[in-house]
C-alpha positions as CSV (number, residue, x, y, z in Angstrom):
1,X,43.3,115.4,160.6
2,X,41.1,117.4,158.2
3,X,39.7,114.3,156.6
4,X,38.9,112.7,159.9
5,X,37.0,115.8,161.1
6,X,35.1,115.8,157.8
7,X,34.1,112.2,158.1
8,X,33.0,112.6,161.7
9,X,31.0,115.7,160.8
10,X,29.2,113.9,157.9
11,X,28.5,110.8,160.0
12,X,26.8,113.0,162.7
13,X,24.6,114.6,160.1
14,X,23.3,111.2,159.0
15,X,22.5,110.3,162.7
16,X,20.6,113.6,163.0
17,X,18.5,112.6,160.0
18,X,17.6,109.3,161.5
19,X,16.7,111.0,164.8
20,X,14.5,113.5,163.0
21,X,12.7,110.8,161.1
22,X,11.5,109.3,164.4
23,X,10.0,112.6,165.4
24,X,8.3,113.3,162.0
25,X,4.8,111.9,161.6
26,X,2.9,114.7,159.8
27,X,3.4,117.2,157.0
28,X,3.4,119.9,159.7
29,X,6.2,118.1,161.5
30,X,8.3,117.8,158.3
31,X,7.8,121.4,157.3
32,X,7.6,123.3,160.6
33,X,8.6,120.9,163.3
34,X,5.1,120.9,164.6
35,X,5.5,124.6,165.6
36,X,7.3,123.4,168.7
37,X,10.8,124.8,168.2
38,X,12.5,126.6,171.1
39,X,14.3,130.0,170.8
40,X,17.9,128.8,170.6
41,X,17.2,126.4,167.8
42,X,14.9,128.8,166.0
43,X,17.5,131.6,166.2
44,X,20.4,129.4,165.0
45,X,18.3,128.1,162.2
46,X,17.4,131.6,161.1
47,X,21.0,132.8,161.2
48,X,22.4,129.6,159.7
49,X,20.1,130.1,156.7
50,X,20.9,133.8,156.4
51,X,24.7,133.4,156.2
52,X,25.5,130.8,153.6
53,X,28.8,129.8,151.9
54,X,28.0,132.5,149.3
55,X,28.8,135.0,152.0
56,X,32.0,133.4,153.2
57,X,33.4,132.7,149.7
58,X,32.1,134.9,146.9
59,X,30.2,137.8,148.4
60,X,32.5,138.8,151.3
61,X,35.5,138.6,149.1
62,X,34.0,140.8,146.4
63,X,32.6,143.3,148.9
64,X,35.8,143.3,150.9
65,X,37.9,144.0,147.9
66,X,35.6,146.6,146.4
67,X,34.5,148.5,149.6
68,X,37.3,147.7,152.1
69,X,36.2,148.2,155.7
70,X,33.2,150.1,154.6
71,X,31.7,146.7,153.9
72,X,31.2,146.3,157.6
73,X,28.2,148.5,157.3
74,X,26.5,145.6,155.6
75,X,27.4,143.4,158.6
76,X,25.8,146.0,160.9
77,X,22.6,146.2,158.7
78,X,22.3,142.4,158.6
79,X,22.7,142.1,162.4
80,X,20.4,145.0,163.4
81,X,17.8,145.0,160.6
82,X,17.9,141.6,159.0
83,X,18.1,139.8,162.4
84,X,17.1,141.7,165.5
85,X,14.4,143.9,164.0
86,X,13.1,141.1,161.9
87,X,12.3,139.0,164.9
88,X,11.0,142.0,167.0
89,X,8.7,143.4,164.3
90,X,7.6,140.4,162.3
91,X,8.1,137.4,164.6
92,X,5.1,137.4,166.9
93,X,2.5,138.5,164.3
94,X,3.8,136.0,161.8
95,X,3.7,133.1,164.3
96,X,0.1,133.9,165.4
97,X,-1.4,134.9,162.1
98,X,0.0,131.9,160.2
99,X,-1.4,129.6,162.9
100,X,-4.8,131.4,162.7
101,X,-4.9,131.0,159.0
102,X,-3.5,127.4,159.1
103,X,-0.8,128.5,156.6
104,X,2.5,126.6,156.4
105,X,4.2,128.6,153.6
106,X,4.6,132.1,152.4
107,X,2.4,131.7,149.3
108,X,-0.3,129.9,151.4
109,X,-0.3,132.8,153.9
110,X,-0.8,135.4,151.2
111,X,-3.6,133.4,149.6
112,X,-5.5,132.9,152.9
113,X,-4.8,136.5,154.1
114,X,-6.0,138.2,150.9
115,X,-8.6,135.6,149.7
116,X,-6.7,135.3,146.4
117,X,-7.3,131.9,144.8
118,X,-4.3,132.0,142.5
119,X,-1.9,134.1,144.6
120,X,-0.5,130.8,146.1
121,X,0.2,129.4,142.6
122,X,2.0,132.6,141.5
123,X,4.0,132.7,144.7
124,X,4.9,129.0,144.4
125,X,6.2,129.5,140.9
126,X,8.4,132.4,142.0
127,X,9.7,130.4,144.9
128,X,10.6,127.4,142.7
129,X,12.0,129.3,139.7
130,X,14.4,131.6,141.8
131,X,15.2,129.6,144.9
132,X,16.3,126.4,143.3
133,X,19.0,128.1,141.3
134,X,20.0,130.1,144.4
135,X,20.4,126.8,146.3
136,X,22.9,125.7,143.6
137,X,24.9,128.9,144.1
138,X,25.8,128.1,147.7
139,X,28.4,125.6,146.3
140,X,30.2,128.2,144.2
141,X,33.9,128.2,145.1
142,X,33.7,125.2,147.4
143,X,35.2,122.8,144.9
144,X,38.5,124.7,144.9
145,X,38.9,124.4,148.7
146,X,38.2,120.6,148.6
147,X,40.6,120.1,145.6
148,X,43.4,121.8,147.4
149,X,42.9,120.2,150.9
150,X,41.7,116.7,150.0
151,X,42.9,116.3,146.4
152,X,39.4,115.4,145.3
153,X,37.5,116.7,142.3
154,X,34.8,119.3,142.5
155,X,32.3,116.7,141.2
156,X,33.1,114.3,144.1
157,X,33.0,117.1,146.7
158,X,29.6,118.2,145.3
159,X,28.2,114.7,145.4
160,X,29.2,114.2,149.0
161,X,27.9,117.5,150.2
162,X,24.6,117.4,148.4
163,X,24.2,113.7,149.2
164,X,24.6,114.0,152.9
165,X,22.4,117.1,153.0
166,X,19.7,115.3,151.0
167,X,19.8,112.3,153.3
168,X,19.3,114.1,156.6
169,X,16.7,116.4,155.1
170,X,14.6,113.7,153.4
171,X,14.7,111.6,156.5
172,X,14.2,114.1,159.3
173,X,12.7,117.2,157.7
174,X,12.6,120.4,159.8
175,X,13.5,118.6,163.0
176,X,16.8,117.4,161.4
177,X,17.4,120.9,159.8
178,X,17.1,122.8,163.0
179,X,19.3,120.4,165.0
180,X,22.0,120.4,162.3
181,X,21.7,124.2,162.0
182,X,22.3,124.5,165.7
183,X,25.5,122.5,165.7
184,X,26.6,124.0,162.4
185,X,25.9,127.4,163.9
186,X,28.3,126.7,166.7
187,X,31.0,125.7,164.1
188,X,30.3,129.0,162.2
189,X,30.7,131.2,165.2
190,X,33.9,129.4,166.3
191,X,35.3,129.2,162.7
192,X,34.5,132.9,161.9
193,X,36.1,134.1,165.1
194,X,39.1,131.9,164.4
195,X,39.6,133.5,160.9
196,X,39.6,137.0,162.4
197,X,42.0,136.0,165.2
198,X,44.5,134.5,162.7
199,X,44.4,137.5,160.3
200,X,44.8,140.0,163.2
201,X,47.6,138.0,164.8
202,X,49.5,137.9,161.5
203,X,49.0,141.6,161.0
204,X,50.2,142.9,164.3
205,X,47.0,143.5,166.3
206,X,43.6,144.8,165.7
207,X,44.3,148.6,165.5
208,X,47.3,148.0,163.3
209,X,45.3,145.6,161.0
210,X,42.5,148.2,160.6
211,X,45.0,150.9,159.7
212,X,46.9,148.7,157.3
213,X,43.7,147.6,155.5
214,X,42.6,151.2,155.0
215,X,46.0,152.2,153.7
216,X,46.3,149.2,151.3
217,X,42.7,149.7,150.1
218,X,43.3,153.3,149.1
219,X,46.5,152.2,147.3
220,X,44.7,149.4,145.3
221,X,41.6,151.3,144.6
222,X,42.0,155.1,144.2
223,X,39.4,157.3,145.8
224,X,38.0,158.2,142.3
225,X,37.4,154.6,141.5
226,X,35.9,153.5,144.9
227,X,32.2,152.5,144.8
228,X,29.8,155.2,146.0
229,X,27.9,155.5,149.2
230,X,24.6,155.0,147.4
231,X,25.6,151.6,146.1
232,X,26.7,150.6,149.6
233,X,23.4,151.8,151.0
234,X,21.5,149.7,148.5
235,X,23.6,146.7,149.4
236,X,22.8,147.2,153.1
237,X,19.1,147.7,152.3
238,X,18.9,144.7,149.9
239,X,20.7,142.2,152.2
240,X,19.0,143.4,155.4
241,X,15.4,144.3,154.6
242,X,15.4,141.7,151.8
243,X,15.7,139.0,154.4
244,X,12.2,140.0,155.7
245,X,10.7,138.8,152.4
246,X,12.6,135.6,151.8
247,X,10.4,132.5,152.5
248,X,13.2,130.4,153.9
249,X,13.9,133.1,156.5
250,X,10.3,133.8,157.4
251,X,9.6,130.1,157.9
252,X,11.6,130.2,161.1
253,X,8.9,132.5,162.6
254,X,6.2,130.0,161.9
255,X,7.8,127.2,163.8
256,X,8.8,128.8,167.1
257,X,6.9,127.2,170.0
258,X,5.7,130.3,171.8
259,X,5.5,134.0,171.2
260,X,7.1,134.7,174.6
261,X,10.3,133.2,173.2
262,X,10.7,135.6,170.3
263,X,12.6,138.3,172.3
264,X,15.1,135.7,173.3
265,X,15.4,134.4,169.8
266,X,15.9,138.0,168.5
267,X,18.9,138.6,170.8
268,X,20.5,135.3,170.0
269,X,20.1,135.8,166.3
270,X,21.5,139.3,166.6
271,X,24.6,138.1,168.4
272,X,25.1,135.3,166.0
273,X,24.7,137.6,163.0
274,X,27.0,140.3,164.4
275,X,29.9,137.8,165.0
276,X,29.6,135.8,161.7
277,X,28.9,138.7,159.3
278,X,31.5,141.0,160.9
279,X,34.1,138.2,160.6
280,X,33.2,137.5,156.9
281,X,33.4,141.1,155.7
282,X,36.5,141.8,157.8
283,X,38.4,138.9,156.4
284,X,37.2,139.9,152.9
285,X,38.6,143.4,153.4
286,X,41.9,142.0,154.8
287,X,42.6,140.5,151.4
288,X,44.2,143.9,150.6
289,X,47.0,143.0,153.1
290,X,47.9,139.9,151.2
291,X,47.2,140.7,147.5
292,X,48.6,143.4,145.3
293,X,46.1,142.6,142.7
294,X,43.0,140.4,142.2
295,X,43.4,136.8,141.1
296,X,42.0,136.4,137.6
297,X,39.9,133.7,135.8
298,X,41.0,132.2,132.5
299,X,38.9,134.7,130.7
300,X,40.7,137.6,132.4
301,X,37.8,138.6,134.7
302,X,38.4,139.0,138.5
303,X,38.1,135.7,140.4
304,X,36.2,137.1,143.5
305,X,35.3,133.5,144.5
306,X,39.0,132.7,144.9
307,X,39.9,135.6,147.2
308,X,39.0,134.1,150.6
309,X,39.8,130.5,149.7
310,X,43.3,131.4,148.6
311,X,43.7,133.6,151.6
312,X,42.7,130.9,154.0
313,X,44.8,128.2,152.3
314,X,48.0,130.4,152.4
315,X,47.5,132.0,155.8
316,X,46.0,129.3,158.0
317,X,48.0,126.3,159.4
318,X,46.7,122.9,158.2
319,X,45.4,122.1,161.7
320,X,43.0,125.1,161.6
321,X,41.9,124.6,158.0
322,X,39.8,121.6,159.2
323,X,37.7,124.0,161.3
324,X,37.4,126.5,158.5
325,X,36.4,123.9,156.0
326,X,33.7,122.7,158.3
327,X,32.6,126.3,158.7
328,X,32.1,126.7,155.0
329,X,30.6,123.3,154.5
330,X,28.2,124.0,157.4
331,X,27.2,127.3,155.8
332,X,26.4,125.5,152.5
333,X,24.5,122.6,154.0
334,X,22.3,124.7,156.4
335,X,21.3,127.1,153.6
336,X,20.7,124.4,151.1
337,X,18.5,122.4,153.4
338,X,16.3,125.4,154.1
339,X,16.0,126.4,150.4
340,X,15.1,122.8,149.4
341,X,12.5,122.6,152.1
342,X,10.8,125.8,150.9
343,X,11.1,124.8,147.3
344,X,9.6,121.4,147.9
345,X,6.8,122.9,149.8
346,X,6.0,125.2,146.9
347,X,5.2,122.1,144.8
348,X,3.8,119.8,147.5
349,X,1.8,122.2,149.6
350,X,1.2,125.2,147.4
351,X,0.6,123.6,144.0
352,X,-0.3,119.9,144.4
353,X,-2.3,120.0,147.7
354,X,-3.5,123.5,147.0
355,X,-4.9,122.9,143.4
356,X,-4.5,119.4,142.1
357,X,-5.6,117.3,145.1
358,X,-6.9,119.5,148.0
359,X,-8.2,116.5,149.9
360,X,-4.9,114.5,149.8
361,X,-4.4,112.5,153.0
362,X,-1.7,113.9,155.3
363,X,0.3,110.6,155.1
364,X,0.5,111.0,151.3
365,X,1.4,114.7,151.6
366,X,4.4,113.8,153.9
367,X,5.5,111.1,151.4
368,X,5.3,113.6,148.5
369,X,7.2,116.2,150.5
370,X,10.1,113.7,151.0
371,X,9.9,112.8,147.4
372,X,10.2,116.3,146.1
373,X,12.9,117.2,148.6
374,X,14.9,114.4,147.2
375,X,14.2,115.4,143.6
376,X,15.1,119.0,144.2
377,X,18.4,117.9,145.9
378,X,19.2,116.1,142.7
379,X,18.2,119.2,140.6
380,X,20.5,121.4,142.8
381,X,23.4,119.1,142.0
382,X,22.8,119.3,138.3
383,X,22.5,123.1,138.3
384,X,25.6,123.4,140.5
385,X,27.6,120.9,138.4
386,X,26.9,122.4,135.0
387,X,26.3,126.1,135.7
388,X,24.1,126.8,132.7
389,X,24.3,130.4,131.6
390,X,20.6,131.2,132.3
391,X,20.9,129.5,135.7
392,X,23.8,131.8,136.6
393,X,21.6,134.7,135.7
394,X,18.8,133.5,137.8
395,X,21.2,133.1,140.8
396,X,22.1,136.8,140.5
397,X,18.5,137.7,140.2
398,X,17.1,135.5,142.9
399,X,17.4,137.7,146.1
400,X,15.9,140.8,144.5
401,X,13.2,138.9,142.5
402,X,11.9,136.9,145.5
403,X,12.1,139.8,148.0
404,X,10.5,142.2,145.5
405,X,7.6,139.8,145.0
406,X,6.9,138.9,148.7
407,X,8.2,141.6,151.0
408,X,5.5,144.3,150.7
409,X,2.5,141.9,150.5
410,X,3.8,140.0,153.6
411,X,4.4,143.2,155.7
412,X,1.1,144.8,154.7
413,X,-0.6,141.5,155.4
414,X,0.7,141.5,159.0
415,X,-0.1,145.1,159.8
416,X,-2.7,146.7,157.5
417,X,-6.2,145.3,157.3
418,X,-7.1,147.5,154.3
419,X,-4.7,145.9,151.9
420,X,-6.6,144.2,149.1
421,X,-6.2,141.2,146.8
422,X,-5.9,143.4,143.7
423,X,-3.3,145.6,145.4
424,X,-1.2,142.6,146.3
425,X,-1.5,141.1,142.9
426,X,-0.2,144.3,141.3
427,X,2.4,144.7,144.0
428,X,3.8,141.2,143.5
429,X,3.9,141.7,139.7
430,X,5.5,145.1,139.8
431,X,8.1,144.1,142.4
432,X,9.1,141.1,140.2
433,X,9.1,143.0,136.9
434,X,11.0,146.0,138.3
435,X,13.7,143.9,139.8
436,X,14.2,141.7,136.7
437,X,13.9,144.5,134.1
438,X,16.3,146.9,135.9
439,X,18.8,144.0,136.4
440,X,19.0,143.5,132.6
441,X,18.9,147.2,131.9
442,X,21.7,148.2,134.3
443,X,23.7,145.0,134.5
444,X,24.8,142.8,137.4
445,X,27.2,145.4,138.9
446,X,24.1,147.6,139.7
447,X,21.9,144.7,140.8
448,X,21.7,145.9,144.4
449,X,20.1,149.1,143.2
450,X,17.7,147.2,140.9
451,X,16.8,144.9,143.7
452,X,16.2,147.7,146.2
453,X,14.0,149.6,143.8
454,X,12.0,146.4,143.1
455,X,11.5,145.9,146.9
456,X,10.4,149.5,147.5
457,X,8.0,150.0,144.5
458,X,5.3,147.6,145.8
459,X,5.1,149.5,149.1
460,X,3.6,152.4,147.1
461,X,1.6,150.3,144.6
462,X,-0.3,148.2,147.1
463,X,-1.9,151.0,149.2
464,X,-2.6,153.0,146.0
465,X,-4.6,150.2,144.4
466,X,-6.1,149.1,147.7
467,X,-7.7,152.4,148.3
468,X,-9.9,151.8,145.2
469,X,-10.5,148.1,145.4
470,X,-12.5,145.7,147.7
471,X,-10.8,144.6,150.9
472,X,-10.9,141.0,152.2
473,X,-14.1,140.0,154.0
474,X,-14.5,140.8,157.7
475,X,-14.6,137.1,158.5
476,X,-11.1,136.6,157.1
477,X,-9.8,139.7,158.8
478,X,-11.3,138.6,162.1
479,X,-9.7,135.2,161.8
480,X,-6.3,136.6,160.8
481,X,-6.1,139.3,163.4
482,X,-7.6,137.2,166.2
483,X,-4.9,138.1,168.8
484,X,-3.8,140.8,171.2
485,X,-0.4,142.4,170.9
């Protein structure tokens, strides 16, 4: 039953790629869907990219075990700040301003907005260096589920997942991504709700489950050893406001068909995020009901990536595991496709078309975009397969480094005309350096604090430097802000 569902699912993904190829004629179609995407598809694409398999396998298990039900504050932040407010505050201005400036990527927007000739190059390098390793991380822990349920190796499972994702992405571009994200989003909502229902049913009802989790959590982790509120607040801040500065998330604002649809998209995204993120962190916390101690790796370290997979395998009947596997597979494929699309655009649009061959014909640009998407799919497989030590470090750094570099320049670019090229340059550099240096100084356990500081510092640096440096020309400002709110 599980194998049949998987085969049908993968076959449908290929059909979607073929359908998307027929609708893709230009680089704008491939990268942004021709800026013609409706609110439901845009909302599901945003949420599907936000909540990857990293959440369902590694992150939710680690947070659930370490913070118990307090981890639900992260779900609340992701739904309210990372989803609802992101659309309400950023969506309309982003859609209009990127169209005015003819920008298709985050680095391209920053270059055109601030008249910075090499800002796009710097932004493209950051995007490529940190998002490609992050794309590999979405498969962490998936191999174990496939080995247990299908008796196939991690390598085989990885090839199938990346191969199918690569096929529909290279063929159909953004049209294929948003359609698959929509169907995968439905699977995520259903599968996430199903996980909660099974756990609650086995534990004697919702109120009894909540009380039992709280009691077990305090037994497993004494109050003196429980993580502090400050660390939790940094996790909420990093995962919620950090989404505002991630290129693969912001791209969804560029492509929506009309600004009037943004409020609808905001509400849909909020509901999606509330259901899926609550389910993930709740199931992660419920591990305290089924484990007396953490599973360990061969080196004796906690196997956080095994918490939820083991929980699902032992608590769900085989008939329901098919849906949960599709949930986790969907989360991986939707996030991977968005990350690859943004990474390929960093090379094709931001570097090659921006500096090497500015007059490249659109037909050639589309071909290069498909080529680099395919190459980066292969690179993601290599990184996920071999897990090089420095790549694992880049995975842990990626969210804070990218958000620290882009968040403040992007937000100031939308709302403050006085922000200058010099201020943005220094803001991007200090955000990146702060995130990376504090990560290595304090270690991975305190990376949410390092990332949060790296995201905040540029908000002070940019206005400070901008007050003493030359702003963009009035012509650029008039072009960028040529709209009424």
